[in-house]
N, C-alpha and C positions, 0 to 999 in steps of 0.2 A: 504494500499499500504506499503510495506516495505521501511523504510527510508534507501536508499544506501548510501546516503551522511555520515550518522553517522558511516558507516563501513569503510570509506575511509580517509587517512590522507590528511588533507587540504594542499594545495600547497602555501607556503608562498612566494616563489621566483622562478625564472626561473629554477635556479639549484636544486631545490627541485624536480622539475618533471623529472630529468634525472634518468634513471634506474641504480641501483647500479652497474650492470655490466659494465657501460661505465665511471663510475665516475673517475677512475684513469688512464683513457687512453686519448690520443689525438684524436680530431675529425677528423683527416684524418688518414687512415689506421686502424682504431680501428675495422672495419667489420671483419678483419681476424680471430678475436677469438670469434666472435659472433655466437651463434647457431641460426640458421634460425627460429626455433620454438619460440625462445625467442622474435625475432624481429616482429614475427606476432602478439604479444600481443599488439604492439603500433600502433597507427593510426594517420595520419595527415588528417584532414577533412577541408573542406571549401577553399580549394586553388582556385577552380573554384567556385566563389561566385555567388549568385542569382543576377539578374539584378538590380541595385540601381538607383533610379531617382534623379535627381538633386532637391534641395530645390526650390520650386517654389515661395517662399515668398521674394526672394531677386534677381530679374532679373538684377539688378544693379551691381551685384558682379564683373562682368568683368571690369566695369568701375572703381570701387574701386581699383581693383589690378593694372590697367594700370596707374591710377592717382598717386597711392602711390608709384609705381616704378618710374614713371616719376619724381615725386617730389624728391625722394631720390637721384636719379642720375643725375638730372639737365638735362635731355634730354627725348624725347618721348620714351617710352619703351611699346612694345606691348606683350600680353600674348599669344605668338604663340604656346607654348606648352600646353595651357589650364591647367595650375596648379590651376586655380580658381576651377576647377571640383572637386579637392580633398575636399575643404571646403564645396562646395555646396552639395556633396554627403555624407559628414560624419556628418554635424551639421543640425538639423531640426528646430532651432529656429525660430520664427516669429517675434522676436525683432530685428529690423534692426540695432540699436546701438550695440547690443551684437554681431550680426552677422559681422558687421564691425570690432569690436575688435578682433573677431576670425580671420577673414580674414587677418587682419593687421599682427597679430603674425605669422600666418601660413606662408604667403609670406615672412616675415622676416626670418623665420627658413629655408626655402627652400633655399634662397639666401646665409645665413649664411652657410649652410651645403656645398653648391658649393664652397663657398670662402675658408673655411677650408680644403677642399680636395685638394686645390693647394698649400697649405703651406707645405714647405719642413720642416720635423721635426728634423732639426738640433737645436742647442741651441738657435739661433735666432728665428727660428719658435716656439719653445716650449715656449719661453719667450712671443711671440705675442699671443699664446693661453691663456697663464695665464692673460695677459692684458684684453683679452675679457672677460675671467670669472669675473676679478674684475670689469669691466664695467657693467657686468649683475647684479652683486651683489649690486652694488651702484645705478645702473639706470642712470649713468652719463658717459659722454665721450666727451673729448676734441678732437677726431679725426675728419677728414673732409671727409671721406669716407660715401657713401650713406648708407651703413650699420650702420655706427655710429649714423646717424640721425635716422634711422628706429629703432635701439635698444632704444634709449631714448624714442622715441614716443610709441612704443609698450608696454614699461614698465609703461608709464604714464597712458595710456589709460586702460591697463589691471587693473592695481591697482585701478580704479575708479569703476569697476564692479565686482571684485573678493572679497570675504571674505578674511580677514587678513590671515588666515590659508592657504586658496587656493593660495593665492599670495606667500607666503612662500614656499610651496610645489613646486609651479610652477618654482620659481626661482632656488631652490635646484636641481630640476630635469634638468633644463637647464644648469646649471654650471656642473653637472656631464656628461652631454652629451658632452659638449665642451672638457672635460677632456679626453674623449676616444680618441681624436685626438693626445693625447700625447704618446700614444703607437706607435710602429714602424709600424704596420699593424693592424688595429682593427679586422680583421677577421682571422688573422693566428698567429701572434706572440705576445709575453707579452714584458714587458719592459726589460727582461733579454735575448731577442732574442730567447727565447725557444718556441716551438710549444705549443700553447694553449691547455689546458685539455678542456674537455667537459664543466666543471664546470665554468672555466675561460671563455670559449667562450660565455656561456649563460649569465653569469654575466656581461660581456662586452656588449653583444647585449640588455641586459635589460635596460642599461644606454644609448646606442646609439640610440635606436629606439624611445626614448622620449615618450613612450606609456603613462607615468604618466602625462605629460604635455597635450597630446591629450585627455586623460580621464578627466582632470580638466576642459578643455574647453567643454567638453561633458556635465559635470555637469552644468556648466554656460549655455550651450544652452538649457538645458530643465528645467532651473531654480530649480535645486536640489543643496541644501547645505548639503554636506555629514557630515559636522561637526555638524550641528544643529540636524541631525538625528542619530548622533552617529555611523556612518558607517566606519570611517576610521580605527577604531580599531576592527571592527567586522570581525572575522576570514572567514566568507562566503563571504563577501564584498571583502577582500583582496584576497581570492583565485580566485574569479570571475575575478577581475581586472589583476591578473598575468596571468590566462589563456588566457583572452582575449588579452593581450599584447603579449604573446608568439604567438598566432595566427596572430597578426598584423606582427610580426617579419617574420613568414613563408610566409605570403602573400607578404611582401615586398621583400623576396629573389627571388620570382617568377617574380614579375612584376616591380622590380626596374629599374631604368633607366640604359642607357649603361655604365656610367661612374662607375658603381659598378664593373665591370672588366675592368679596363683601358688599353688602348692599351700599349703593352710592357709587360704586365703581361700575355697576352693570346698569346704569339708568334706571334704578329702582327695582331691579330684578336681582335674585340671588340664584347663582349657579352651582351646580354640584362640583364642577371642576372647570379646568381651564381649556378644556378641548371643545372646539366649534367646528361644525360642518359647514362650509361656505356654500352659498347658492350656486347651483349648476342648472344649465339649460339643457334639459333632456329631450325635449321635442316629442313629449309623450301625452300632451293634452288633447282633447277632443277638438274638433273643428271650431267650435265656440270658445275654446281656450279654458275649459274647465278642468280640474284635476279629476283623477279616477282611481280605480283600485291599484293601478301601477304605482302612483305617487304615494299611496298609503303604505304599500309594501316597501318602497324605496326609503322613505323617510323613516318608517319604522324600524328598518334594519340598522340604519345609522343610530337611531335612539337606543334600541335594546344593545347596541355595541358599547355604550357607555358615555357617548358624547354629552357634554352638559348643555350644549346649544345645537340644535339642527335648524338650518334655514332652509326654507323651500326654495326651488330654483327661481332664476330671474323672472320677475312678474311685471307685466304690463297692466296699468290701471285701465286702459282702453285699448281697442284693437290696434290703434295707430301706434301704440307704445311698444308693439312686439319688436323682435330683432329686426324682422324684414317683412315686408308685405308679401313676399313669396312663401314665407313660412307660417303656416296655420296651426302648429302643434305646439306653440309656445303658450304658457299660461297667460 
């Protein structure tokens, strides 16, 4: 069998996976100068993943989540959104102590993410983000929020089970993640209020998605010490982690929570993710320009695929508004 890996350049970062054609362009509007045949060379696979079953070894995981949230906030808190499912489906460990450590950090990360989303990024807000970064580096906090208690505890118990290098990598990854909130908008603009280039965008998302920390806990889950096996410097191992990390970002874009496109940014609407299907002229209307069963199936297939916004094809408000007088199958 021919070793195809030997012929391909290994991807060391998200930005390395960007085609040269896109490197100097912003990620919005860049398609105007892209040749269709060039685009056909690239694929996004796995957005509709196979069914994943929950880890059957930890049926008490719901109780862990609700107890730790209640303890942190000083009142009963229920996991009504089933955020426990993320941990149960991602990690397969049979070690209940390790499962508890992973569960605790993941719930903290979800809650911290929601909290930082609400911080206004003025000078005071940026100062607060820097304070949280310092807390995570030291593992100490004099704050009185539930998150302060969770931060101290998750670092303490994680340190008991992680190898020293794993712990350092995990802290660095989380501090970088918190730092992404210092930008004006993590998905659109850089610190100079300029539209992000593709390289800047993927570099930002590489930090924002925390895939490094998730994979460290995956190592912990299966009892793999990447340092012991000298994997952290292995180019194949690094390329695999980067590719898997980018996949997790793309899946997150499709299945992310509604707050990913907050009310006010969507002209009064709230979308479940950032994926939108542009209007296309399919020439499948009847002679009067009305939609039919074909359009229902077409738009429905995009909607069921997970897109947050599906726009019907180019539409004329009167017959003269159609693309051409010779075409009578436009809406």
